[in-house]
VMD Tcl script that builds the backbone (N, CA, C; Angstrom):
set m [mol new atoms 123]
animate dup $m
set s [atomselect $m all]
$s set {name element resname resid chain x y z} {
  {N N LEU 1 A 21.302 79.237 -37.912}
  {CA C LEU 1 A 22.688 78.790 -37.950}
  {C C LEU 1 A 22.902 77.809 -39.100}
  {N N LEU 2 A 22.046 76.824 -39.199}
  {CA C LEU 2 A 22.253 75.798 -40.227}
  {C C LEU 2 A 22.066 76.349 -41.637}
  {N N ASN 3 A 21.267 77.399 -41.787}
  {CA C ASN 3 A 21.150 78.031 -43.108}
  {C C ASN 3 A 22.455 78.698 -43.510}
  {N N ARG 4 A 23.133 79.299 -42.552}
  {CA C ARG 4 A 24.402 79.981 -42.823}
  {C C ARG 4 A 25.577 79.013 -42.849}
  {N N ASN 5 A 25.513 77.980 -42.021}
  {CA C ASN 5 A 26.632 77.043 -41.869}
  {C C ASN 5 A 26.062 75.638 -41.676}
  {N N PRO 6 A 25.905 74.871 -42.743}
  {CA C PRO 6 A 25.275 73.554 -42.651}
  {C C PRO 6 A 26.039 72.529 -41.813}
  {N N GLN 7 A 27.312 72.770 -41.560}
  {CA C GLN 7 A 28.129 71.841 -40.772}
  {C C GLN 7 A 28.843 72.596 -39.648}
  {N N PRO 8 A 28.098 73.127 -38.688}
  {CA C PRO 8 A 28.734 73.912 -37.627}
  {C C PRO 8 A 29.509 73.033 -36.653}
  {N N THR 9 A 30.542 73.595 -36.078}
  {CA C THR 9 A 31.246 72.909 -34.997}
  {C C THR 9 A 30.435 73.091 -33.715}
  {N N ARG 10 A 30.781 72.342 -32.696}
  {CA C ARG 10 A 30.112 72.482 -31.402}
  {C C ARG 10 A 30.265 73.920 -30.887}
  {N N ASP 11 A 31.438 74.497 -31.059}
  {CA C ASP 11 A 31.660 75.882 -30.632}
  {C C ASP 11 A 30.778 76.852 -31.411}
  {N N ASP 12 A 30.589 76.608 -32.707}
  {CA C ASP 12 A 29.700 77.451 -33.510}
  {C C ASP 12 A 28.281 77.415 -32.951}
  {N N VAL 13 A 27.809 76.228 -32.608}
  {CA C VAL 13 A 26.457 76.072 -32.070}
  {C C VAL 13 A 26.331 76.820 -30.747}
  {N N ILE 14 A 27.266 76.623 -29.870}
  {CA C ILE 14 A 27.212 77.269 -28.555}
  {C C ILE 14 A 27.241 78.784 -28.701}
  {N N ARG 15 A 28.116 79.294 -29.553}
  {CA C ARG 15 A 28.170 80.746 -29.779}
  {C C ARG 15 A 26.850 81.258 -30.333}
  {N N SER 16 A 26.258 80.497 -31.229}
  {CA C SER 16 A 25.020 80.919 -31.875}
  {C C SER 16 A 23.857 81.029 -30.896}
  {N N ILE 17 A 23.784 80.137 -29.929}
  {CA C ILE 17 A 22.644 80.149 -29.007}
  {C C ILE 17 A 22.939 80.842 -27.689}
  {N N SER 18 A 24.162 81.221 -27.449}
  {CA C SER 18 A 24.529 81.755 -26.132}
  {C C SER 18 A 23.767 83.012 -25.747}
  {N N SER 19 A 23.371 83.822 -26.701}
  {CA C SER 19 A 22.633 85.039 -26.361}
  {C C SER 19 A 21.126 84.811 -26.294}
  {N N ASN 20 A 20.666 83.615 -26.628}
  {CA C ASN 20 A 19.233 83.351 -26.695}
  {C C ASN 20 A 18.714 82.362 -25.662}
  {N N VAL 21 A 19.579 81.658 -25.007}
  {CA C VAL 21 A 19.161 80.613 -24.085}
  {C C VAL 21 A 19.801 80.856 -22.729}
  {N N CYS 22 A 19.054 80.610 -21.691}
  {CA C CYS 22 A 19.578 80.768 -20.339}
  {C C CYS 22 A 20.737 79.793 -20.125}
  {N N ARG 23 A 21.818 80.294 -19.618}
  {CA C ARG 23 A 22.991 79.444 -19.396}
  {C C ARG 23 A 22.728 78.343 -18.366}
  {N N CYS 24 A 21.740 78.511 -17.516}
  {CA C CYS 24 A 21.470 77.497 -16.494}
  {C C CYS 24 A 20.909 76.206 -17.097}
  {N N THR 25 A 20.507 76.233 -18.368}
  {CA C THR 25 A 19.983 75.016 -18.995}
  {C C THR 25 A 21.093 74.072 -19.437}
  {N N GLY 26 A 22.301 74.568 -19.517}
  {CA C GLY 26 A 23.435 73.721 -19.859}
  {C C GLY 26 A 23.642 73.471 -21.336}
  {N N TYR 27 A 22.700 73.829 -22.189}
  {CA C TYR 27 A 22.845 73.716 -23.643}
  {C C TYR 27 A 22.987 72.304 -24.190}
  {N N LYS 28 A 23.288 71.323 -23.369}
  {CA C LYS 28 A 23.665 70.003 -23.890}
  {C C LYS 28 A 22.645 69.429 -24.871}
  {N N LYS 29 A 21.389 69.365 -24.497}
  {CA C LYS 29 A 20.376 68.773 -25.384}
  {C C LYS 29 A 20.158 69.623 -26.629}
  {N N ILE 30 A 20.243 70.939 -26.484}
  {CA C ILE 30 A 20.066 71.822 -27.635}
  {C C ILE 30 A 21.223 71.637 -28.609}
  {N N VAL 31 A 22.428 71.606 -28.099}
  {CA C VAL 31 A 23.607 71.407 -28.947}
  {C C VAL 31 A 23.520 70.053 -29.645}
  {N N GLU 32 A 23.142 69.028 -28.927}
  {CA C GLU 32 A 23.010 67.693 -29.528}
  {C C GLU 32 A 21.941 67.685 -30.618}
  {N N ALA 33 A 20.845 68.404 -30.412}
  {CA C ALA 33 A 19.779 68.461 -31.415}
  {C C ALA 33 A 20.252 69.170 -32.681}
  {N N VAL 34 A 20.985 70.254 -32.532}
  {CA C VAL 34 A 21.513 70.962 -33.704}
  {C C VAL 34 A 22.518 70.082 -34.438}
  {N N GLU 35 A 23.368 69.406 -33.706}
  {CA C GLU 35 A 24.339 68.505 -34.342}
  {C C GLU 35 A 23.625 67.376 -35.087}
  {N N ALA 36 A 22.557 66.850 -34.512}
  {CA C ALA 36 A 21.797 65.786 -35.178}
  {C C ALA 36 A 21.136 66.312 -36.448}
  {N N ALA 37 A 20.590 67.518 -36.389}
  {CA C ALA 37 A 19.962 68.115 -37.571}
  {C C ALA 37 A 20.999 68.354 -38.665}
  {N N ALA 38 A 22.177 68.803 -38.292}
  {CA C ALA 38 A 23.239 69.038 -39.273}
  {C C ALA 38 A 23.674 67.729 -39.927}
  {N N ALA 39 A 23.633 66.652 -39.185}
  {CA C ALA 39 A 24.049 65.350 -39.715}
  {C C ALA 39 A 23.046 64.783 -40.716}
  {N N LEU 40 A 21.812 65.262 -40.698}
  {CA C LEU 40 A 20.790 64.760 -41.613}
  {C C LEU 40 A 21.029 65.181 -43.053}
  {N N ASP 41 A 21.725 66.264 -43.235}
  {CA C ASP 41 A 21.916 66.789 -44.583}
  {C C ASP 41 A 23.032 66.094 -45.305}
}
mol reanalyze $m
mol bondsrecalc $m
mol representation Tube
mol addrep $m
């Protein structure tokens, strides 16, 4: 995702991982980690 879109929105992140991660995990920590990685650039 970050290679294609270095500054994704929260919705972009959720859409990107929705087919790869079990929805029961809630995505919160994963979304926060992607947002933190995007902020480093």
